[in-house]
C-alpha positions as CSV (number, residue, x, y, z in Angstrom):
1,L,-52.1,-24.0,-167.8
2,E,-48.6,-25.4,-168.3
3,N,-47.1,-21.9,-168.2
4,S,-49.3,-20.6,-165.4
5,T,-47.9,-19.7,-162.0
6,F,-49.9,-19.9,-158.8
7,L,-48.9,-18.1,-155.6
8,R,-48.8,-20.1,-152.4
9,T,-51.2,-17.7,-150.6
10,G,-54.3,-15.9,-151.7
11,F,-57.9,-16.6,-152.9
12,Y,-58.5,-17.9,-156.3
13,E,-61.8,-18.5,-158.2
14,L,-61.6,-20.6,-161.3
15,V,-64.6,-20.1,-163.6
16,L,-65.2,-22.5,-166.5
17,Y,-67.2,-20.4,-168.9
18,Y,-68.5,-23.3,-170.9
19,S,-69.7,-26.6,-169.6
20,Y,-67.0,-27.9,-167.4
21,E,-67.3,-31.3,-168.8
22,T,-66.4,-29.9,-172.3
23,S,-63.5,-27.9,-170.8
24,L,-62.1,-30.8,-168.9
25,S,-62.5,-33.1,-171.9
26,V,-60.2,-30.7,-173.9
27,L,-57.7,-31.2,-171.1
28,L,-58.2,-35.0,-171.2
29,C,-59.5,-34.9,-167.7
30,T,-62.7,-36.9,-168.0
31,K,-64.1,-40.3,-167.0
32,D,-63.1,-41.6,-170.4
33,F,-59.5,-41.0,-169.4
34,G,-60.0,-42.3,-165.8
35,H,-60.2,-38.8,-164.3
36,K,-62.8,-36.8,-162.4
37,Y,-63.2,-33.1,-161.6
38,L,-61.3,-33.4,-158.3
39,D,-58.3,-34.7,-160.2
40,F,-58.1,-31.4,-162.1
41,I,-57.4,-29.6,-158.8
42,T,-55.3,-32.1,-157.0
43,S,-53.4,-34.1,-159.7
44,D,-49.9,-33.1,-160.5
45,E,-50.8,-33.7,-164.2
46,Y,-53.1,-30.6,-164.0
47,L,-53.2,-27.9,-161.3
48,G,-51.4,-30.1,-158.9
49,F,-52.3,-28.4,-155.6
50,G,-52.5,-31.8,-153.9
51,N,-55.2,-33.3,-151.7
52,D,-53.8,-32.4,-148.3
53,G,-56.9,-30.9,-146.8
54,T,-55.8,-27.3,-147.4
55,F,-58.4,-26.6,-150.1
56,I,-62.1,-26.2,-150.2
57,Y,-63.8,-27.4,-153.3
58,D,-67.2,-26.2,-154.5
59,T,-68.2,-28.0,-157.6
60,D,-71.4,-26.0,-158.1
61,V,-69.6,-22.8,-158.9
62,Q,-66.2,-24.2,-159.8
63,R,-64.5,-22.4,-156.9
64,V,-61.1,-23.2,-155.3
65,Q,-60.4,-21.5,-152.0
66,Y,-56.9,-21.8,-150.6
67,Y,-56.0,-21.4,-146.9
68,E,-53.3,-22.0,-144.5
69,F,-53.5,-23.0,-140.8
70,P,-52.7,-20.2,-138.3
71,T,-50.5,-20.8,-135.3
72,A,-51.7,-20.3,-131.8
73,Q,-49.2,-19.6,-128.9
74,L,-50.3,-19.5,-125.3
75,T,-48.1,-18.2,-122.4
76,S,-48.7,-17.5,-118.7
77,D,-46.7,-15.3,-116.4
78,K,-46.9,-18.1,-113.8
79,S,-47.9,-21.8,-113.9
80,S,-48.9,-22.0,-110.3
81,F,-50.0,-19.5,-107.6
82,S,-51.9,-19.3,-104.3
83,R,-55.6,-18.2,-104.1
84,S,-54.6,-14.7,-103.1
85,N,-52.8,-14.2,-106.4
86,D,-53.6,-14.5,-110.1
87,A,-52.0,-15.3,-113.4
88,R,-52.1,-13.4,-116.7
89,L,-52.5,-15.4,-119.9
90,T,-51.4,-14.2,-123.4
91,C,-52.6,-15.8,-126.6
92,T,-51.0,-14.9,-129.9
93,G,-52.0,-15.8,-133.5
94,S,-49.5,-15.8,-136.3
95,G,-49.0,-17.1,-139.8
96,G,-51.7,-18.8,-141.9
97,Y,-54.0,-17.4,-144.5
98,P,-56.2,-15.3,-144.4
99,R,-54.3,-13.1,-142.0
100,Y,-57.2,-12.6,-139.7
101,Y,-57.3,-13.8,-136.1
102,D,-60.3,-14.3,-133.9
103,I,-59.0,-15.4,-130.5
104,T,-61.0,-17.1,-127.8
105,F,-60.0,-18.3,-124.3
106,W,-61.9,-21.5,-123.3
107,K,-62.1,-23.2,-119.9
108,N,-64.1,-26.4,-119.2
109,G,-65.9,-26.1,-122.5
110,V,-67.0,-22.5,-121.8
111,A,-65.7,-19.5,-123.7
112,V,-64.5,-17.0,-121.0
113,Y,-63.0,-14.3,-123.2
114,N,-62.9,-13.3,-126.8
115,G,-61.3,-10.7,-129.1
116,V,-60.0,-9.9,-132.5
117,G,-56.3,-9.2,-133.3
118,N,-52.9,-10.8,-133.1
119,T,-52.7,-10.8,-129.3
120,L,-55.3,-11.2,-126.5
121,E,-54.7,-11.2,-122.8
122,F,-56.8,-12.7,-120.0
123,S,-56.4,-12.5,-116.2
124,T,-57.7,-15.2,-113.8
125,S,-58.9,-12.4,-111.5
126,A,-62.0,-12.3,-113.7
127,L,-63.1,-15.7,-112.3
128,N,-64.0,-16.8,-108.8
129,D,-61.2,-18.4,-106.7
130,S,-62.7,-21.8,-107.0
131,L,-62.8,-21.6,-110.8
132,K,-59.4,-20.1,-111.8
133,Y,-57.4,-23.3,-111.7
134,G,-57.3,-26.0,-114.4
135,V,-56.6,-26.1,-118.1
136,Y,-57.1,-23.0,-120.3
137,R,-57.3,-23.4,-124.1
138,C,-56.6,-20.7,-126.6
139,V,-58.2,-21.0,-130.0
140,V,-57.1,-18.9,-133.0
141,N,-59.5,-18.9,-136.0
142,N,-58.9,-17.2,-139.4
143,M,-62.5,-17.6,-140.6
144,V,-61.6,-20.8,-142.4
145,V,-59.7,-23.1,-140.0
146,D,-58.3,-22.7,-136.5
147,D,-55.4,-23.8,-134.3
148,S,-55.4,-24.2,-130.5
149,T,-53.0,-24.7,-127.6
150,S,-53.5,-25.1,-123.8
151,V,-51.8,-24.6,-120.5
152,L,-52.5,-26.0,-117.0
153,L,-52.6,-23.5,-114.0
154,Q,-52.2,-25.2,-110.6
155,E,-52.8,-24.0,-107.1
156,E,-50.1,-23.6,-104.4
157,A,-51.2,-24.3,-100.8
158,T,-49.1,-24.7,-97.7
159,I,-49.1,-28.0,-95.7
160,T,-47.7,-28.1,-92.1
161,L,-47.3,-31.1,-89.9
162,E,-45.9,-32.0,-86.5
163,L,-44.2,-35.4,-86.6
164,S,-43.4,-37.6,-83.6
165,V,-39.7,-38.6,-83.8
166,P,-37.3,-40.3,-81.4
167,D,-34.8,-37.4,-81.6
168,C,-35.5,-34.2,-83.5
169,R,-31.7,-33.4,-83.6
170,L,-31.4,-36.2,-86.2
171,W,-34.1,-34.6,-88.4
172,N,-33.0,-31.9,-90.8
173,N,-33.4,-30.9,-94.4
174,T,-31.4,-33.9,-95.6
175,R,-34.4,-36.1,-94.9
176,I,-36.7,-34.1,-97.1
177,P,-36.2,-36.4,-100.1
178,E,-37.6,-39.4,-98.1
179,L,-40.3,-37.3,-96.4
180,E,-41.9,-35.7,-99.4
181,P,-42.9,-39.0,-101.2
182,A,-44.4,-40.3,-97.9
183,V,-46.5,-37.1,-97.5
184,L,-47.7,-37.3,-101.1
185,E,-48.7,-40.9,-100.6
186,R,-50.6,-40.0,-97.4
187,L,-52.4,-37.2,-99.3
188,E,-53.5,-39.6,-102.0
189,V,-55.1,-41.8,-99.4
190,A,-56.9,-38.8,-97.8
191,C,-58.3,-37.5,-101.1
192,D,-58.8,-40.9,-102.7
193,C,-57.2,-39.6,-105.9
194,S,-54.1,-39.8,-108.0
195,L,-51.4,-37.1,-107.3
196,D,-49.0,-38.1,-110.1
197,D,-49.0,-34.6,-111.3
198,A,-48.6,-33.0,-107.9
199,T,-45.4,-31.8,-106.4
200,L,-44.1,-30.5,-103.1
201,K,-41.7,-27.5,-103.1
202,D,-39.8,-25.3,-100.6
203,S,-40.0,-28.0,-98.0
204,I,-38.4,-27.3,-94.6
205,I,-37.8,-29.4,-91.5
206,S,-37.3,-27.7,-88.1
207,C,-37.1,-28.7,-84.5
208,P,-38.9,-26.6,-81.8
209,E,-38.1,-26.8,-78.1
210,R,-39.7,-30.2,-77.8
211,A,-36.9,-32.6,-78.7
212,K,-39.2,-35.3,-79.9
213,I,-41.3,-33.2,-82.3
214,A,-40.2,-32.3,-85.9
215,N,-42.0,-29.6,-87.8
216,F,-42.5,-30.2,-91.5
217,T,-43.6,-27.3,-93.8
218,S,-44.0,-27.5,-97.6
219,I,-46.0,-26.1,-100.5
220,L,-48.3,-28.5,-102.5
221,V,-48.7,-27.6,-106.2
222,Y,-51.7,-29.4,-107.8
223,S,-54.9,-29.1,-109.8
224,T,-56.9,-31.3,-112.0
225,D,-57.6,-30.4,-115.6
226,D,-61.1,-29.1,-114.7
227,G,-59.9,-27.3,-111.6
228,E,-62.5,-29.2,-109.4
229,R,-59.8,-30.6,-107.1
230,T,-56.8,-28.4,-106.1
231,A,-54.0,-28.3,-103.6
232,S,-56.1,-26.7,-100.8
233,T,-59.0,-29.2,-101.2
234,V,-56.5,-32.1,-100.9
235,I,-54.9,-30.7,-97.8
236,D,-58.2,-30.0,-96.2
237,S,-59.1,-33.7,-96.7
238,F,-55.8,-34.7,-95.1
239,Y,-56.3,-32.3,-92.1
240,D,-59.9,-33.6,-91.6
241,E,-58.7,-37.2,-91.3
242,I,-56.0,-36.2,-88.8
243,D,-58.6,-34.3,-86.7
244,R,-60.8,-37.4,-86.7
245,G,-57.8,-39.6,-85.7
246,I,-57.7,-41.5,-89.1
247,N,-54.4,-42.7,-90.6
248,T,-52.2,-40.5,-88.4
249,T,-48.9,-42.0,-89.5
250,L,-46.4,-41.7,-92.3
251,N,-44.5,-44.6,-93.8
252,L,-40.9,-43.7,-94.0
253,N,-38.9,-46.6,-95.6
254,G,-41.0,-49.1,-93.7
255,T,-41.0,-47.2,-90.4
256,E,-44.3,-45.7,-89.2
257,T,-43.9,-42.1,-88.0
258,G,-46.7,-40.6,-86.1
259,I,-48.4,-37.3,-86.9
260,E,-49.0,-35.5,-83.7
261,T,-51.1,-32.7,-85.1
262,T,-51.1,-29.9,-87.7
263,F,-49.8,-26.5,-86.9
264,E,-49.8,-23.1,-88.6
265,E,-46.8,-20.9,-88.7
266,E,-47.2,-17.5,-87.1
267,G,-48.5,-15.0,-89.6
268,E,-49.1,-17.8,-92.2
269,D,-52.9,-17.5,-92.2
270,E,-54.3,-14.3,-90.9
271,F,-57.8,-14.0,-89.5
272,K,-60.1,-12.4,-92.1
273,L,-63.6,-11.1,-91.6
274,S,-66.3,-11.4,-94.3
275,D,-67.5,-8.3,-96.0
276,E,-70.9,-8.5,-94.3
277,A,-69.2,-8.7,-90.8
278,L,-66.9,-5.9,-91.6
279,N,-69.7,-3.7,-92.8
280,G,-71.6,-4.4,-89.6
281,I,-68.7,-3.5,-87.4
282,L,-68.2,-0.2,-89.3
283,F,-71.9,0.6,-89.0
284,A,-71.8,0.0,-85.2
285,A,-68.6,2.0,-84.8
286,G,-70.2,4.9,-86.7
287,F,-73.3,4.8,-84.7
288,L,-71.4,4.8,-81.4
289,S,-69.3,7.7,-82.6
290,A,-72.4,9.7,-83.5
291,I,-73.8,9.1,-80.0
292,V,-70.5,10.2,-78.3
293,I,-70.4,13.4,-80.4
294,I,-74.0,14.3,-79.7
295,G,-73.5,13.6,-76.0
296,F,-70.5,15.8,-75.9
297,I,-72.3,18.7,-77.6
298,V,-75.3,18.4,-75.2
299,G,-73.0,18.3,-72.2
300,V,-71.2,21.5,-73.4
301,I,-74.5,23.2,-73.9
302,L,-75.7,22.2,-70.4
303,L,-72.4,23.4,-68.9
304,I,-72.8,26.8,-70.5
305,L,-76.4,27.2,-69.3
306,Y,-75.4,26.2,-65.8
307,F,-72.5,28.7,-65.8
308,V,-74.7,31.5,-67.0
309,K,-77.3,30.8,-64.4
310,W,-74.7,30.7,-61.7
311,R,-73.3,34.0,-62.8
312,T,-76.7,35.6,-62.7
313,R,-77.3,34.5,-59.1
314,T,-73.9,35.8,-57.8
315,V,-73.8,39.3,-59.4
316,K,-74.7,42.0,-56.7
317,P,-76.8,45.1,-57.5
318,S,-74.9,48.4,-57.7
319,T,-74.8,50.6,-54.6
320,V,-74.1,53.8,-56.5
321,P,-77.1,56.2,-56.3
322,E,-78.5,57.4,-59.5
323,A,-77.9,61.1,-60.3
324,I,-80.1,62.3,-63.0
325,Y,-80.2,66.1,-63.5
326,R,-81.4,66.9,-67.0
327,K,-83.3,70.1,-67.1
328,D,-87.1,70.2,-67.2
329,E,-87.3,66.5,-66.2
330,V,-88.3,64.7,-63.1
331,H,-85.1,63.6,-61.2
332,L,-84.6,60.7,-58.9
333,S,-82.0,60.9,-56.2
334,E,-81.8,58.7,-53.2
335,G,-85.4,57.7,-53.6
336,K,-86.8,61.2,-53.5
337,I,-88.7,63.1,-56.2
338,V,-87.2,66.4,-57.2
339,E,-89.4,68.6,-59.4
340,N,-87.3,71.7,-59.4
341,E,-83.7,71.6,-60.7
342,D,-82.7,74.2,-58.3
343,D,-83.7,72.0,-55.4
344,F,-81.5,69.2,-56.6
345,E,-78.3,68.7,-54.8
346,L,-75.5,66.2,-55.8
347,P,-74.2,64.0,-53.0
348,P,-70.7,64.6,-51.7
349,P,-68.0,63.1,-54.0
350,E,-66.9,60.7,-51.3
351,D,-70.4,59.2,-51.2
352,V,-70.4,58.9,-54.9
């Protein structure tokens, strides 16, 4: 054993062919010398692998299994996004021993996606809009131990306000640093929650034609770890209070600024029909189109029949007398019966 060399990775099984007490006693690793079986594995005096939790000991079969922790890495192509968009998560397993990686995506204690290999990707489009925000955890297991890492995906939602100000010309983007904290404070009151992890970005202050109204537009980035409360739910609570006339002011450095109303920028939120309503409209349009086409065809047919009938009434009978003069046949001429061909006379050419 003194001359033995053990690799840092691999699987080893140590079999003591005789009674392990006898074998250990030869190595002076017995209770009489103040040692026990575990010391044979961990003590520097013997195998010296150490007792750092990276070994599994099975005293029944005298087996030593060595393993190393894998490393899990989780990345996302975006950390925040609106409900009309999605994020793609990539989990990678590396290192460790054995070199086998079973990767699982977890959200709120539920496994949402699983696969085997070094890399696994997952898109939030696989979940409902109300479920795709919050903390995602990636777990990499190598059949012995596992490693995990997580990432928080937050929602982006637009908030718009009309503020009552003495002179809008004095309000510009330089006042955003004092306006954003006041808006976040007001949002916390509306949702009765903490927004320490929330941020406002891309804020803009503009003045419309009314000189005493300032428009404020910003994007709130926020989500709880479980995704139950997001930016849009917080803003909806805020709008609801304003509509009911509750807390319609902002505290700007000790000065109360009134909130006139909320507004939506043109083209910001388009009107959308539900799938059921859209299908109903398409069915009605198709039904009306079929009626129009059938009515057109019937009208054409009736017009043709009327034209044919009209033509039949207006055609005059021919005034040319019949001249039939085949031999050995009865001839008709000007209404007379001619039995003999020799008696038949043709009318003058001008009459014909």
